[in-house]
C-alpha positions, 0 to 999 in steps of 0.5 A, spaced: 500 500 500 505 504 501 509 503 495 502 504 490 501 511 494 508 513 493 508 511 485 501 515 485 504 521 488 511 521 485 511 525 477 513 521 471 520 522 469 521 522 462 529 523 462 532 521 469 538 525 467 533 531 467 528 530 471 524 536 471 524 537 463 520 534 458 512 534 458 507 528 457 501 528 453 503 531 446 508 531 440 510 538 437 511 539 430 512 546 430 514 552 433 514 560 430 517 565 435 516 572 434 520 576 439 523 583 440 530 583 444 532 590 447 540 589 448 541 595 452 535 593 458 536 585 456 528 585 455 525 580 451 518 579 449 513 577 444 509 570 443 510 563 440 505 559 436 506 552 438 503 547 433 502 540 436 498 533 436 495 530 442 497 523 444 492 522 449 486 525 452 488 531 455 485 536 459 492 538 462 498 540 460 505 543 461 510 546 457 518 548 459 519 555 461 524 559 466 521 563 472 524 569 469 519 570 464 512 572 465 506 569 461 501 575 460 496 571 455 495 563 453 490 561 448 489 553 445 485 553 439 483 560 439 480 560 446 482 562 452 484 556 457 480 555 463 486 557 467 494 557 466 499 558 472 507 557 472 510 553 477 517 552 478 520 552 471 513 549 468 507 553 464 501 549 466 495 550 462 488 547 464 483 546 459 475 547 459 474 540 457 479 534 454 481 533 447 481 526 445 487 523 443 490 525 436 487 532 436 490 538 433 493 543 439 495 550 437 498 553 443 499 561 443 503 564 449 505 571 450 510 572 455 516 577 457 521 578 462 529 579 463 532 572 461 538 569 465 541 563 464 538 557 467 543 554 474 544 547 473 549 541 475 553 543 469 553 551 470 549 556 467 546 554 461 541 558 456 540 565 454 546 570 456 548 577 456 554 579 453 558 585 453 554 588 447 549 583 445 547 576 447 547 569 446 543 562 447 547 556 449 542 551 450 545 544 451 542 540 455 536 544 458 537 551 456 531 553 451 526 554 457 530 560 458 527 564 452 521 560 450 516 555 452 517 549 449 517 541 450 525 541 452 528 534 451 532 532 445 527 526 443 522 532 442 524 534 434 520 540 431 521 545 425 521 553 427 521 560 424 524 565 428 522 572 428 526 577 432 526 584 432 533 588 434 535 595 434 538 596 427 546 596 429 545 589 431 545 583 427 540 577 430 543 570 428 538 564 428 537 557 425 535 556 419 535 560 412 534 568 413 528 569 409 526 576 411 530 582 413 526 588 414 528 595 417 523 600 420 523 605 426 530 604 428 529 597 428 531 591 424 526 585 424 530 578 422 526 572 420 529 565 419 525 558 417 528 552 419 525 546 416 529 540 418 526 537 425 530 539 430 531 538 438 529 545 442 536 545 446 540 546 439 535 552 437 539 559 438 539 566 438 545 570 437 545 578 437 551 582 437 555 587 432 557 582 427 559 583 420 557 577 415 564 573 412 562 568 407 567 562 406 569 561 398 571 554 395 566 550 400 561 544 398 556 547 402 555 554 403 559 557 409 559 564 412 561 567 419 558 573 423 563 576 427 566 583 429 570 586 423 576 586 428 577 579 428 576 578 420 583 577 419 584 572 425 578 568 422 581 567 416 587 564 418 584 560 424 578 558 421 581 557 414 581 550 413 573 549 414 572 548 407 576 542 407 574 539 413 567 540 410 569 536 403 572 531 408 566 530 412 561 529 407 566 524 404 566 520 411 559 522 414 555 522 408 552 529 406 551 535 410 544 535 413 542 542 412 540 545 406 541 552 409 548 551 410 553 552 416 554 559 420 560 560 425 558 565 429 565 569 433 563 573 439 566 580 441 567 576 448 571 571 450 568 564 451 570 558 455 568 553 451 565 553 444 557 551 443 553 547 438 547 549 435 543 546 429 547 549 423 551 554 427 557 553 432 559 559 436 566 561 438 569 566 443 574 571 441 579 567 444 578 562 439 579 566 434 587 570 436 591 568 429 595 562 432 589 556 429 590 554 436 583 552 436 583 547 430 581 541 434 575 545 436 573 548 430 573 541 427 569 538 433 563 543 432 563 541 425 562 534 426 556 535 431 552 537 425 552 530 423 553 527 430 548 530 435 544 535 431 542 531 425 542 524 429 540 526 436 540 522 442 533 519 445 536 519 452 541 523 455 545 517 458 547 516 451 551 522 450 557 518 448 554 518 441 554 525 440 561 527 444 565 520 442 563 521 435 565 528 434 571 527 438 573 521 433 572 526 427 578 530 430 582 525 429 580 523 423 581 530 420 588 530 424 590 524 420 587 526 413 590 533 414 598 531 415 597 530 423 597 525 427 594 518 425 587 516 429 591 510 432 596 515 434 591 519 438 588 513 441 594 510 444 595 518 447 589 518 450 588 511 452 595 512 456 592 519 459 585 516 461 588 509 464 591 514 469 584 517 471 579 514 476 576 507 472 569 509 475 565 511 469 560 507 465 560 510 458 553 507 456 550 510 462 555 516 465 550 519 470 548 526 470 554 529 473 559 526 468 555 526 462 559 532 459 566 529 462 572 528 458 572 521 459 566 520 455 569 524 450 575 520 449 573 513 451 567 514 446 572 516 441 577 510 443 571 505 442 569 507 435 577 506 434 577 499 437 571 498 433 574 501 426 580 496 428 576 490 428 571 491 422 576 495 417 576 502 415 571 500 409 565 497 414 567 502 419 565 508 414 560 505 411 556 504 418 557 511 419 554 514 413 548 508 414 548 511 421 547 518 419 543 516 413 538 512 417 537 517 423 538 523 419 534 529 423 531 523 428 533 520 435 537 514 436 540 510 442 546 506 444 542 499 442 541 502 435 548 503 433 551 497 436 544 493 432 546 496 426 554 495 427 553 488 427 551 488 420 558 490 418 561 485 422 564 478 421 563 476 428 560 478 434 562 485 437 558 483 444 565 483 447 567 489 445 561 493 447 561 489 454 568 492 455 568 499 452 561 501 453 558 497 459 564 496 464 567 501 468 575 499 467 579 501 461 580 495 456 587 494 454 588 497 447 
């Protein structure tokens, strides 16, 4: 009786790594944001229209939304709901009568406030003020810091992002820039992103940025950066077209029709950030020394591994970071640097000196961004490559990115697919590298 009562009172959890995010009862297919951002006072206001379908009979539902943003109006299918409230990072909406399963659900939310990063186990994530502008770093649960959403990687949707800023500023968001209108000291920027995308990969970048288009790339590539950094950029990021050419050969076609944008902020950033079709670097990564090239490679690789093929649950984060890390090693061996095998031995020796208490297939929320996940994930792929051979390994990667393009996947999906490219059972390999804590011999 006690166990039954406890289960009844305990909120259901979509992902134990982020028990407070994600929502039940519906599936979103599209977000349309119509916002205004005032840089001087860090004020964000406007509305979002969310198109979804109910999965069950639904009379009450929630969206993720940070406490710093105040909701002023909600409409569901053109009508006011019975009531709405905003308890502890959620927008809770109660309808007068239940919608049946499979019903159309169009939710329009008007809101505003002074957005701030969300304080998490991994530091501040989400909407962040810069010295003269703003950025959004959404991973893993920062999307709710700037718009109401179903903030879980398995919930992918298309987007239209319309943002009005003071005219000296440029706003960069995901997808294709389809409209730019100047009016009364403001500029309205409209971006369209058709490809299904997780909320944490949606971003907004505001700053005094010039646009610089890169030549001789197989995919349209551009940079948004302060004019003062242009010369450094040409040196530090100059090999991106070659990286793109290599990765299309190794991993398959670039996943986005709108191309690839790099944003370099006028501020220093501790680490680069990935978003769908966009990577964000700080001025410290563009200092003329080409010292950040591994990071540049890593963020580009995420467009295939993480952004297009996204984990269904955060426990499988090695499918993002291990793959992007291994892409660094592949670029190195294809551009005159160390071979992947040399990098594997180098990092195996370093990992051997660290605590052996991390399970790659389930590292736990505290360690999901631990560098051991990145390096051990890459080592796992290298051992697999050696086992099945280069031809099969690269065919597997291309199959993986094509089969799960703009979708979600799990570790079991990958190991199941890899079995088709091996002449013998890979179970001992997975048991040693994914499902045991001790670091195997290389």
